[in-house]
N, C-alpha and C positions, 0 to 999 in steps of 0.2 A: 360788842355793841347794843344796847338799850334804848328799847322807846321812844324813852324822853329823849335818847343823845344822838336819836335818829333824824338827819334835816332831810325833807322831803323837795322833789318843785315836777308839782307838776305841769307839763304844757299844757294852754289853751285853759280856756274858761267857762267852754258850751257844756254842756247838760253832764255830760260821761268826765269833766275834769271839775264838777263843783261837786257831784258826786265823788267823784275817788278823792279827792277836798274832808267832803264833812267825814265820810267813814273815817280815814285818816285819822282826826283830829278827833272821833271821837273815840279809838283805839289811843288815844294819848300821842302821838306825834307828829315833832314838828313839822309841818311843810311851808310850804309857797305856792302860792300858782300864777303863771305869765303868759301875760293872752297881751294879743298885739292889737284886739281892737281895744274902743275908747268903755266896752259897758264889760258887764259876763253877763252869758247866756247864751253868746253864739249867733247861732241862727235866731231864739228863741227871743222875740219880741209883740210886744202884745202895746197896739194904739186902742185907744179911745179917743171920740169926734164924735159931735153931734149924737151923744145916747146909744149910738155904735161903739160895742169889744170887738176889737177884731185883731189879726195877727200878721205880722208879715213870715215869720217861720211857720214850723210844724203844729197844725191848730190845736188836734188831736193826738192822743196815743190810743193804742189796743190794750190793757193790762192781761198780757199774755206771760207773766212773771211775778213773782208773787214778792219781788226784789221791788219794785214797782210802787203797790200795793204797800209795804212794809217801811218804803221812800213817806211815803205823806202820813204813817200813822209814828215815823217819828219825826215828824217837824211840826206833828199837831198844836198848836196851837199861831204861828206863824204862814200854814199856809193848810188852803183845802183843795181834800180830792174832792172831784165835779163827775162824778156819771152821766155819760148818758141818758136821756127820756127814754123810754124804755117802749115809751107810745111811738119809736119815730128810729124805729132800728130795719127799716126796712129799706134795702139797696136797690138802685133802678139801672136799669142795665138798658140803653138806646137801638131799635132793633128798627130796623120798614122802618123812622121820622118817632116812629112811638115809644112811651117807656111801660119795660115787663121789672114785675119785683123780679130780685134775685132769688130761685128758691134756695132752703135754706134746708131738707131730706127728701128721702126719697124717693116719696112720691109727689111732691112741687117738685122735682129734677124734673118727673114721667110726663108728667102735667103739663108742662110750662112752654108755651110755643118758641123761646127761645133755642130749644135743638132739636136738631131734627126724627125722626120719626126712628130711622134704621141703629144714631148714636140712642138712644133710649131703653132698643131692645140692648146693646150694648153693652150699658149703664148696667144692665139686670145682668152680666155675665163677668161683671168686672172682678166678684170674687174666687174665679177661679181660672183668673188669667196669672200667668207665673211673672214674677218678680223679676225685676231690670237685674242686671248680670251690670253696668257701667256706670262708672263711679261719677264719668264726666258728662254723661243723659242731661240733654239742655228740658226744662221744663216746659216745653213745645213738647217736643217726641215724646217724655214722658204722658205727659195730657194724650195726645194722639196715641198714644201704644194701649193705652186703659181705657180709656173714654171714651176717642170718640175727637173730628174737629172740628164741632160745633160747640162740644165743650171749650177745645180750646179756644173759639173765637167768639164765645156771648158768655161765660164767666170768667176764666184762668188767663187770658187776653184783656179785660178793662179790668180784673184784679191787681193784678201786673204792673198798669198804668198808672190804676190808683196807684200803688206803695213805692215803686221800683218807679214810674215817669219812664218804665222798662219795654225791652222785648223779649217773651219766654223765649222768643230760637236764639236768644243771645245770655240767658242765664242761665247759668246750672244747677239745678236743683238742688243739688250737694249744700252746694254751699247759700244760695238767695232762701231755698225754703228747706232749711233740713229738716227741718220737723215732719212736714210728708215728706221729705226721703227716706227719711231712719224709719216710718211706719210702713214704709214697702217693703225694708228692707226685715223689719222682727217678724211683719204680718204677711207679708206678702201682700199684700189689698187693702188699698182705701175702705169698702165701706167695713169688710170684717174686723183689719183691724180698730175705726172707729169705734165699735160696735162692741169689742173687746177691753178694750181698754178704759170704755165706760163704765163698764163689770169691775176695774180695780181699780180697791176702796183706793179711797184722799185724803190725805191727811192735811192738821185744819194749815198748813199752811199752802199744802198745795192748793187748795180751794179758791185759797186770793189769786190768785191765778185764773180770775171769772170769763179773761178776753171783751170785755166790756170795754167800750168807752170812752177813754179820759180825758179830763184838762181839771184845771183847776181851779176854783169859784173865784173867778175875776177879771180868766186870763189868767196863760200860761206863762207870764212876769214874775207870776207871784210866788211859785215854785220857783224859780232862781233867786229873786228877794227871797226868801227862807235860807237856801243854801248861802248865800254872800252872807247873812246876817250867823250864823252856824258856822262862819268859816272860820269870819270877820275881815274887814274892807283892809284892814292893815297887813292880813297876810294876802292879799290878790293883787299885782301891782299891772294895770292897765298900760297903753298902749308902750309894748314893751318889743324895744326890735332887734335886743342882740340876739348870738346866737350860743349853743352849747357844745362846750367841747371837755374829751377828758383828762381830769387831770393828770392820769400815769401813775396815781397813784390808790387805784379801784373806785373814784370817785369822779367827783363831774366839775366844771365852772361855771356859774352862767355871772356877767357881772362883777366878777371877783368875789364873789361868795362858796364857799361847799358844798358841796350837796350829796351826800350818799347814795341815792338815787333819783334817777328820773325818773316820771314820768310822761311824755309824751300821748296828745289827743289828736295830733293837727291833724290834716290832710295829705291824702300822698303826695301829694303834688306840693306840702309844702315843707316835706321832710329832707332835700336836700338847701336850703335856705337856712332850718334851724339846725342842721348837727351836719356841717361840715366833713364831719369827721366820718360817715359813714359813707364804706365803698358804693365807686359810683354803680357795680353791678348791680350790687345787690337791691338799692336804693331803689333802680333803674327795674329792678320783676315789680315791685311795691309801684311802684307810678304807672309801671302796664294795666292799673286798672281806669276803666274808664268812670266818670260822671252826668246822669245826667244833667241838662240844663232846662231849667225849669222856670217860666214867669205865671204868677198868680197877681189874678185881679181881685180886686175885696171889693164887692157892692153893697152898700147901704140901701134899705125903699125904705125909709118913712110911713110910706101906704105901700105893700104888695099888693097886687092888683091880678100876680098870675093865677097858676092854676095850685092847688094847691099842693103844696108841699110838705109835709109832717113823713115826713124822710129821713136820712142818712144825706144821701146825695145819688146823681143819676153818673152813671160814667159811661165813657164812649172806649165803644172796642171797634179796633183801628179797621177791622174790613168796612166800618159804615164813613169812611172816610171825612171826619171834622176833622174841621179847626182847632177843635180842645180837647180833651183830653177828660177831663170830666167837671160837676157842681158838686159840694161841698154847699148845707142848704145851715149851717154854723144855728142860726136863731131857732130853727125845730129841735137842736136835739138837748143846747146847752142854752141855760140859764140867761137872759139880762145882756144878753149879745144886741140885738134889735129891740127898740122903741113895739111895745105894744101895737099889736094891727101891722108891722113893720118885719122888714125880713132882711138878712143878710147870708150873700154867698160870696164863694169863696172857689174864683172859673179855674181852671189850671190847663194852661198851654204849653207849646214844646216837647218836651222829653225826648229816647236817644233819637225817636224818629222824626222832631220835627226840628233839631235842634236851632235850626233858624232864627226860629221867633224869637228868640231873647234879643235879637238883635237889632229887630225891630221897633223900629218909634213907640211912641206912646199913641200919638193918630194909629197909626197902624194896627195896632193889639188892639184897643179900640174898637177900629170897623170889623175885625173877627167878632169879639168878645159881644158885638151886639148886634152882630146878624146870629154867632147863634143862642146866643142868652133868648133874645126876645123873640125865636122863630121854638124852641125847644120849650121858656117856660110860659109859655100861650098868653106874651105878655105885647098890651094893643101898643102902647107905647114904652122906650125904654129912657127911662127919667132917674139912673141913680140917685139921688141923695147927697152920695157918700163914694167916692171914686177911687185906688188907686194902684199903685201898679209894681208889683216886687220882681225883680229878676235872680234868679241864681242861677251862676253859671258853675258851679260846684254845687248844684241842688246833692245828688242820692249817690254814692257810689255804685258799679253795677258788677255781683259778683257773679264774671263770664271764666270764660277758660282760663282767662290767665290765673283765677283763684289759687290753685294748687301750689303754682309756681310762686306767686306770693308770701302765701304760708310760710311754707319754706324758707326763705328768706327773710321771715320777720324771726324763723327761730332765729338761727342761723346771728344774725346779728341781737340777741339778745345774749346771745351763749358766748357771741365775743364780744361781745360788750354786759361785761355781769351789772346788772345793777339798772341800768336802761331796760328801758317795758316799753315796747310798740303798741298804745292800745288804739283806742274810738272807734270811728266804726270802719276803718280800713278793713274792717273782723268782729267776728262773733254778733253778724247783727246790725243791720239801718233803722229798726222803731225804737225809740224813747224809752219801752220798757227794758227792749236790748240791752239801749243805752249805760240806763239803770245798774241792771244787771251786771251788767261789764265789771265799772269801777265798782260796787258795792264784793263784787268777787277779790278782786285785786286787793283794797287796800284789806278786805279780810284771811288773803291769803300771805300779806304783806305781815300781819299783826301776826299771825301762827309760825311764818319763818324767823320773826326776831321778836320775843322775849324777853 
């Protein structure tokens, strides 16, 4: 079977599915995308109201994969990459009711009030500690072993809250932060490994993975619109509520159409409904993965009268016992997100430690938000001009102890049903750059396999 004769279905029109479809089309495959919602983009949704531009899904990404940079290059003319303002790269961590800058280097780690004196001494000895041998070690255990409790409480814990809305005591490093796990395995040390890696010459392609925070100019949905335009709206089927079945002839049937390959990007909890033929015991191993339940509140102030917020945002360590996970200062590092002199904040609540908050009423949520924001941001009055509440019962998958069994089950299912690929954020990372990389790799691998 040749490329032009290969009919491929992609289930799910989120960022992963759209990236897969876009690059499959570039490889001259016939591709159709099936989406249960009434719009493409999944949880990516940009809102524009009263001079504010805010997101109800992911607000930003990290340019941790060169594939993300190359996607914007490929979409040039239809979508423009926006990199965060360098003057707002500071990250704040709350301790004792006060914001402190998260240190970015060894010197800062030694001088910051965030960490105890004994743990600062431990930091100096980090390059000389033995590397771990437990592939199932949690992030919390790894950090305590190499760096100490206060580094866990006031650096890693808030970071995990910001990225995963999760608990470092439950996330397994090898799966949740594989680069960190690999750094210790390859070099035996975080500090020593970082220094050694910095001396390895980078290719021009590798340099594109700058780790800078990014969005799309004018809002993240402009990336979605560009992908849809290049895929073709005629190839994207919205409000789709059918199922996938094997034909028995090495292919799959969807609503009377036959496909040689089906690529799923749906959540673990949706697999049983979309693919009823998959063995229940294998699907159950995938579906054991927990999802953080998150509530996001967008707050727009036409005139900002709080503390200066030339920063990326502030995170709340769980040890500080507050009702919010953190606050993102979108208008501080992205252009035209708020009127001149105003501010746009994104406040996050819930996560795996406080999942019940997602079920709170709007009034209950705003009571928490008002108390926290007014106190932490130095506002005499809490009078936002825009307030929007967004709830996500399946916001972020947690790569915990079930991850090994989950990945083994995915491999078995793909081997037992040739042509079926189980992708999406059930594996390979949760960040936007991870999703783009996975989508690009799947398309490229199919192109190499099918000449």
